[in-house]
Residue frames relative to the residue before (quaternion, step in Angstrom):
aa qw qx qy qz dx dy dz
X 1.0000 0.0000 0.0000 0.0000 0.00 0.00 0.00
X 0.4486 -0.6693 0.5213 0.2810 3.59 -0.95 0.84
X 0.4313 -0.7019 0.5107 0.2459 3.51 -0.91 0.94
X 0.1049 -0.7715 0.6267 0.0315 3.55 -0.96 0.94
X 0.2503 -0.8125 0.5201 0.0817 3.51 -0.82 1.10
X 0.0584 -0.7542 0.6518 0.0541 3.49 -1.38 0.41
X 0.3945 -0.7208 0.5206 0.2318 3.52 -1.09 0.67
X 0.0324 0.7649 -0.6422 0.0367 3.56 -0.96 0.93
X 0.3966 -0.7236 0.5095 0.2439 3.53 -1.22 0.40
X 0.0232 -0.7705 0.6349 0.0523 3.52 -1.20 0.41
X 0.1584 -0.7951 0.5804 0.0763 3.47 -0.76 1.06
X 0.6737 -0.4948 0.3245 0.4428 3.60 -1.13 0.35
X 0.2111 -0.7721 0.5899 0.1067 3.57 -0.73 1.08
X 0.1025 -0.7957 0.5956 0.0413 3.57 -0.65 1.10
X 0.3060 -0.7904 0.5074 0.1553 3.55 -0.25 1.31
X 0.6024 0.5996 -0.3657 0.3792 3.58 1.07 -0.54
X 0.5931 0.5774 -0.3603 0.4301 3.58 1.19 -0.56
X 0.1841 -0.8008 0.5666 0.0614 3.57 -0.58 1.20
X 0.3957 -0.7351 0.4886 0.2536 3.64 -0.71 0.99
X 0.6703 -0.4947 0.3225 0.4494 3.60 -1.16 0.23
X 0.7687 0.2337 -0.1514 0.5759 3.56 1.06 -0.67
X 0.2893 -0.8319 0.4401 0.1750 3.54 0.17 1.30
X 0.7582 0.3669 -0.2332 0.4859 3.66 0.96 -0.57
X 0.3884 0.7250 -0.4822 0.3017 3.58 1.23 0.36
X 0.5093 -0.6669 0.4490 0.3070 3.61 -0.86 0.97
X 0.4502 -0.6921 0.4875 0.2841 3.64 -0.85 0.93
X 0.4425 -0.6965 0.5018 0.2592 3.60 -1.03 0.74
X 0.7416 -0.1750 0.1452 0.6311 3.59 1.34 -0.18
X 0.4899 -0.6054 0.5188 0.3526 3.50 -1.12 -0.83
X 0.8387 -0.0097 -0.0449 0.5427 3.54 -0.96 1.02
X 0.8174 -0.2074 0.1460 0.5172 3.67 -0.80 -0.93
X 0.6094 0.5835 -0.3353 0.4193 3.59 1.30 -0.20
X 0.1049 -0.8114 0.5748 0.0133 3.56 -0.77 1.10
X 0.5517 -0.5934 0.4612 0.3617 3.58 -1.08 0.74
X 0.7601 0.3514 -0.2907 0.4628 3.50 -1.02 0.88
X 0.4598 0.6605 -0.4592 0.3761 3.62 1.29 -0.11
X 0.3770 -0.6688 0.5955 0.2366 3.52 -1.20 0.67
X 0.6429 -0.4610 0.4064 0.4571 3.63 -1.25 0.16
X 0.6463 0.5269 -0.3436 0.4319 3.59 0.88 -0.68
X 0.6703 0.4791 -0.3030 0.4788 3.55 0.97 -0.72
X 0.6295 0.5251 -0.3224 0.4734 3.55 1.07 -0.73
X 0.6480 0.5128 -0.3231 0.4611 3.57 1.03 -0.72
X 0.6255 0.5649 -0.3482 0.4103 3.63 1.11 -0.47
X 0.6334 0.4995 -0.3367 0.4857 3.61 1.26 -0.17
X 0.2909 -0.8170 0.4768 0.1431 3.59 -0.31 1.27
X 0.4695 0.6907 -0.4791 0.2702 3.59 -1.09 0.45
X 0.8584 0.0318 0.0269 0.5112 3.55 -0.50 -1.29
X 0.4309 -0.6931 0.5327 0.2241 3.57 -1.15 0.87
X 0.0960 -0.7896 0.6049 0.0362 3.52 -1.07 0.92
X 0.1565 -0.7641 0.6147 0.1172 3.56 -1.15 0.45
X 0.4765 -0.6696 0.4883 0.2935 3.58 -1.14 0.61
X 0.4537 -0.6763 0.5131 0.2711 3.54 -1.04 0.88
X 0.4295 -0.6751 0.5329 0.2751 3.58 -1.01 0.71
X 0.8399 0.1839 -0.1599 0.4850 3.56 -1.07 0.77
X 0.1970 0.8171 -0.5159 0.1653 3.53 1.04 0.81
X 0.4848 -0.6730 0.4293 0.3573 3.54 1.15 -0.63
X 0.6099 -0.5845 0.3892 0.3674 3.55 -1.25 0.34
X 0.7125 0.4591 -0.2765 0.4529 3.64 1.01 -0.58
X 0.8036 0.1930 -0.0823 0.5570 3.61 1.23 -0.31
X 0.1409 -0.7580 0.6301 0.0929 3.54 -1.18 0.65
X 0.1148 -0.8196 0.5608 0.0255 3.56 -0.76 0.95
X 0.1265 -0.7675 0.6262 0.0531 3.56 -0.97 0.89
X 0.1133 -0.7808 0.6096 0.0763 3.61 -1.00 0.70
X 0.5121 -0.6519 0.4647 0.3111 3.57 -1.04 0.74
X 0.4989 -0.6696 0.4676 0.2902 3.58 -1.03 0.79
X 0.7845 0.1723 -0.0876 0.5892 3.61 1.18 -0.41
X 0.6001 -0.5790 0.4201 0.3579 3.58 -1.28 0.32
X 0.2424 -0.7289 0.6202 0.1588 3.51 -1.36 0.39
X 0.3437 -0.7507 0.5129 0.2351 3.65 -0.64 0.91
X 0.0017 0.7725 -0.6323 0.0588 3.54 -0.77 1.13
X 0.8455 -0.0754 0.0040 0.5286 3.50 -0.61 1.19
X 0.7118 -0.4607 0.2481 0.4686 3.56 1.07 0.80
X 0.6856 0.4376 -0.2976 0.4998 3.59 1.26 0.13
X 0.3779 -0.7461 0.4937 0.2383 3.69 -0.77 0.87
X 0.0507 -0.8071 0.5879 -0.0204 3.54 -0.63 1.19
X 0.3248 -0.6810 0.6083 0.2466 3.54 -1.21 0.52
X 0.3321 -0.7761 0.5193 0.1330 3.55 -0.94 0.99
X 0.0841 -0.7802 0.6197 0.0144 3.56 -0.94 0.95
X 0.1500 -0.7783 0.6071 0.0559 3.59 -0.92 1.01
X 0.1128 -0.8097 0.5738 0.0493 3.62 -0.61 1.06
X 0.1195 -0.7994 0.5885 0.0203 3.51 -0.80 1.14
X 0.3177 -0.7414 0.5599 0.1892 3.56 -0.82 1.05
X 0.2187 -0.7800 0.5771 0.1038 3.58 -0.82 0.99
X 0.0186 0.7903 -0.6111 0.0389 3.60 -0.93 0.95
X 0.7413 -0.4184 0.2961 0.4332 3.49 -1.38 0.15
X 0.7493 0.3857 -0.2051 0.4977 3.59 0.96 -0.82
X 0.7509 0.3033 -0.1730 0.5605 3.54 1.30 -0.24
X 0.1321 -0.8482 0.5105 0.0501 3.55 0.45 1.23
X 0.6887 0.4606 -0.2787 0.4857 3.60 1.03 -0.67
X 0.4961 -0.6769 0.4078 0.3596 3.55 1.25 -0.37
X 0.1801 -0.7426 0.6246 0.1611 3.58 -1.32 0.29
X 0.5800 -0.6300 0.4028 0.3231 3.52 -1.10 0.86
X 0.0187 -0.8226 0.5663 -0.0482 3.60 -0.62 1.20
X 0.8161 0.0718 -0.0447 0.5716 3.62 1.16 -0.27
X 0.1135 -0.7699 0.6266 0.0421 3.56 -1.08 0.80
X 0.0398 -0.8242 0.5645 -0.0205 3.55 -0.76 1.05
X 0.1543 -0.7654 0.6198 0.0793 3.53 -1.05 0.84
X 0.0536 -0.8528 0.5190 -0.0197 3.56 -0.47 1.16
X 0.0547 -0.7574 0.6507 0.0005 3.57 -1.08 0.89
X 0.0704 0.7967 -0.5959 0.0717 3.58 -0.85 0.92
X 0.0263 0.7879 -0.6133 0.0476 3.53 -1.01 0.94
X 0.3178 -0.7288 0.5764 0.1887 3.56 -1.17 0.69
X 0.7962 0.2927 -0.2289 0.4775 3.56 -1.33 0.16
X 0.4723 0.6289 -0.4538 0.4188 3.58 0.78 1.16
X 0.4459 -0.7129 0.4693 0.2696 3.53 -0.86 0.93
X 0.6272 -0.5278 0.4014 0.4085 3.60 -1.22 0.31
X 0.6507 0.5142 -0.3363 0.4462 3.55 0.97 -0.80
X 0.6685 0.4825 -0.3121 0.4722 3.64 0.94 -0.72
X 0.6018 0.5596 -0.3380 0.4588 3.56 1.12 -0.66
X 0.6660 0.4908 -0.2808 0.4865 3.51 0.99 -0.97
X 0.6169 0.5379 -0.3238 0.4745 3.58 1.05 -0.76
X 0.6558 0.5060 -0.3193 0.4604 3.58 0.88 -0.87
X 0.6206 0.5289 -0.3395 0.4690 3.59 1.01 -0.83
X 0.6666 0.5178 -0.3002 0.4442 3.59 0.93 -0.84
X 0.6375 0.5495 -0.2989 0.4497 3.48 1.10 -0.78
X 0.6307 0.5194 -0.3005 0.4921 3.55 1.08 -0.78
X 0.6785 0.5127 -0.2869 0.4411 3.53 0.97 -0.91
X 0.5961 0.5820 -0.3446 0.4326 3.50 1.15 -0.74
X 0.6706 0.4989 -0.2772 0.4739 3.55 1.15 -0.77
X 0.7805 0.3716 -0.1762 0.4709 3.55 0.97 -0.82
X 0.5179 0.7172 -0.3846 0.2635 3.55 1.22 -0.58
X 0.7266 0.4022 -0.2492 0.4981 3.59 0.99 -0.67
X 0.5542 0.6432 -0.4049 0.3395 3.60 1.18 -0.22
X 0.8134 0.2002 -0.0871 0.5392 3.52 0.98 -0.83
X 0.6375 -0.5405 0.3249 0.4426 3.57 1.18 0.45
X 0.7736 -0.3333 0.2505 0.4773 3.56 -1.23 -0.51
X 0.2186 -0.7758 0.5851 0.0888 3.56 -0.85 1.06
X 0.4298 -0.6677 0.5479 0.2630 3.51 -1.12 0.81
X 0.1475 -0.8293 0.5373 0.0432 3.61 -0.69 1.02
X 0.0224 -0.7852 0.6187 -0.0101 3.58 -1.17 0.64
X 0.0579 -0.7907 0.6092 0.0199 3.53 -1.03 0.72
X 0.0117 -0.7962 0.6049 -0.0109 3.61 -1.05 0.76
X 0.0307 -0.7910 0.6111 0.0006 3.60 -0.81 0.94
X 0.1111 -0.7501 0.6509 0.0363 3.54 -1.06 0.97
X 0.2092 -0.8087 0.5380 0.1135 3.62 -0.01 1.26
X 0.6279 0.5498 -0.3640 0.4135 3.65 0.90 -0.64
X 0.7809 0.3025 -0.1498 0.5257 3.57 0.88 -0.95
X 0.4243 -0.7400 0.4462 0.2707 3.58 1.27 0.16
X 0.5076 0.6131 -0.4316 0.4245 3.53 0.79 1.07
X 0.0143 -0.7824 0.6225 -0.0111 3.60 -1.07 0.87
X 0.0494 -0.7811 0.6214 0.0362 3.55 -1.13 0.70
X 0.0767 -0.7583 0.6471 0.0182 3.50 -1.14 0.87
X 0.0522 0.7922 -0.6053 0.0566 3.56 -0.90 0.90
X 0.0330 -0.7389 0.6728 0.0177 3.48 -1.42 0.58
X 0.1211 0.8197 -0.5499 0.1050 3.59 -0.79 0.86
X 0.0786 -0.7637 0.6348 0.0871 3.43 -1.43 0.21
X 0.0668 -0.8213 0.5659 0.0274 3.66 -0.85 0.77
X 0.1853 -0.7659 0.6114 0.0732 3.40 -1.39 0.64
X 0.0330 -0.7758 0.6279 0.0531 3.61 -1.18 0.35
X 0.0923 0.7538 -0.6467 0.0713 3.49 -1.11 0.89
X 0.5972 -0.5866 0.4011 0.3720 3.60 -1.08 0.55
X 0.6678 0.5156 -0.2831 0.4561 3.51 1.15 -0.83
X 0.8216 0.2795 -0.1013 0.4864 3.56 0.87 -0.95
X 0.4248 -0.7275 0.4335 0.3198 3.55 1.26 -0.13
X 0.7427 -0.3970 0.2974 0.4499 3.58 -1.18 -0.50
X 0.0236 0.7741 -0.6325 0.0119 3.57 -1.00 0.75
X 0.0235 -0.7969 0.6036 -0.0081 3.54 -1.16 0.70
X 0.0769 -0.7495 0.6521 0.0841 3.52 -1.18 0.66
X 0.0186 0.8261 -0.5562 0.0889 3.53 -0.90 0.97
X 0.1204 -0.7220 0.6692 0.1283 3.55 -1.32 0.43
X 0.0092 -0.8006 0.5969 -0.0513 3.56 -0.55 1.22
X 0.0695 -0.8056 0.5881 -0.0187 3.52 -0.96 1.07
X 0.0021 -0.8094 0.5873 0.0071 3.58 -0.79 0.87
X 0.1002 -0.7786 0.6187 0.0303 3.54 -1.04 0.88
X 0.0386 0.8034 -0.5910 0.0619 3.59 -0.88 0.92
X 0.1828 -0.7597 0.6123 0.1204 3.56 -1.20 0.57
X 0.2393 -0.7675 0.5844 0.1104 3.54 -0.90 1.03
X 0.5679 -0.6053 0.4125 0.3755 3.63 -1.04 0.49
X 0.7989 0.0230 -0.0075 0.6010 3.58 1.10 -0.56
X 0.4869 0.6539 -0.4917 0.3059 3.53 -1.37 0.24
X 0.6156 -0.5813 0.3912 0.3607 3.55 -1.25 0.48
X 0.7310 0.2764 -0.1639 0.6020 3.57 1.23 -0.59
X 0.0240 -0.8499 0.5263 0.0119 3.60 0.62 1.07
X 0.7475 0.2583 -0.1415 0.5954 3.58 1.12 -0.70
X 0.0121 0.8220 -0.5672 0.0496 3.63 -0.60 1.05
X 0.0813 -0.7694 0.6326 0.0370 3.53 -1.05 0.86
X 0.0182 -0.7907 0.6107 -0.0384 3.58 -0.91 1.05
X 0.0844 -0.7861 0.6122 0.0130 3.48 -0.93 1.08
X 0.0711 -0.7841 0.6166 -0.0019 3.59 -0.90 0.97
X 0.1297 -0.7345 0.6631 0.0626 3.47 -0.98 1.11
X 0.0155 0.8485 -0.5269 0.0465 3.56 -0.57 1.08
X 0.1776 -0.7502 0.6338 0.0627 3.45 -1.28 0.83
X 0.0274 0.8364 -0.5456 0.0436 3.60 -0.52 1.05
X 0.5983 0.6249 -0.4052 0.2957 3.58 -1.23 0.38
X 0.4925 0.6734 -0.4757 0.2786 3.45 -1.31 -0.46
X 0.4295 -0.6744 0.5452 0.2519 3.49 -1.37 0.29
X 0.5854 -0.5591 0.4355 0.3937 3.56 -1.26 0.34
X 0.6567 -0.5120 0.3387 0.4380 3.68 -1.09 0.39
X 0.5552 -0.6230 0.4336 0.3399 3.52 -1.14 0.60
X 0.7718 0.2629 -0.1338 0.5633 3.51 1.07 -0.68
X 0.5120 -0.6288 0.4966 0.3096 3.55 -1.15 0.72
X 0.4935 -0.6749 0.4459 0.3196 3.63 -0.79 0.90
X 0.5451 -0.6229 0.4486 0.3372 3.57 -1.06 0.72
X 0.5595 -0.6087 0.4478 0.3405 3.62 -1.10 0.75
X 0.7798 0.3529 -0.2447 0.4555 3.58 -1.24 0.48
X 0.2439 0.7892 -0.5305 0.1903 3.58 1.00 0.79
X 0.7189 -0.4565 0.3135 0.4202 3.54 -1.31 0.05
X 0.3927 -0.6836 0.5667 0.2393 3.53 -1.05 0.74
X 0.1794 -0.7756 0.5972 0.0984 3.55 -1.17 0.76
């Protein structure tokens, strides 16, 4: 599939800033809001995005062409749009920030996970945490999340998931991947007008 780009903006995200209501569900991330159509996302100038190939009929995914520094760490941004009968272009239902590095020890990966949590821990209140280690298969996972539900805004979730694995061979035998995700929201109240922008 031929890549199609759109311009979006991203401003410096300061995790240390705590909102007035620490446990209030986020409306999205940065300038991106749940329920946005592709047309609305395209109206925000700044960062370049490309469409993922093979996204599927029920979802469209865009990824940023470059990294965004979040709390001193470079993350790649992914925008997931849910596609429905009334919303052929899709509406923004999930935002993911992904960081991955090879040749990194399990201890350093766990430390990096903790550093991210230190920056976001006070932002949304108390996060539920979970850890899993598989020593036989050399795999570890660390996660922390909080979720909300309301009749008006539907289901929302914020999570930090970290996975570390070690392969028996390869140039990146030890890999650490951290994903910060924002999920939820409702579809737009109005059906988008026909003839929207092509991406």
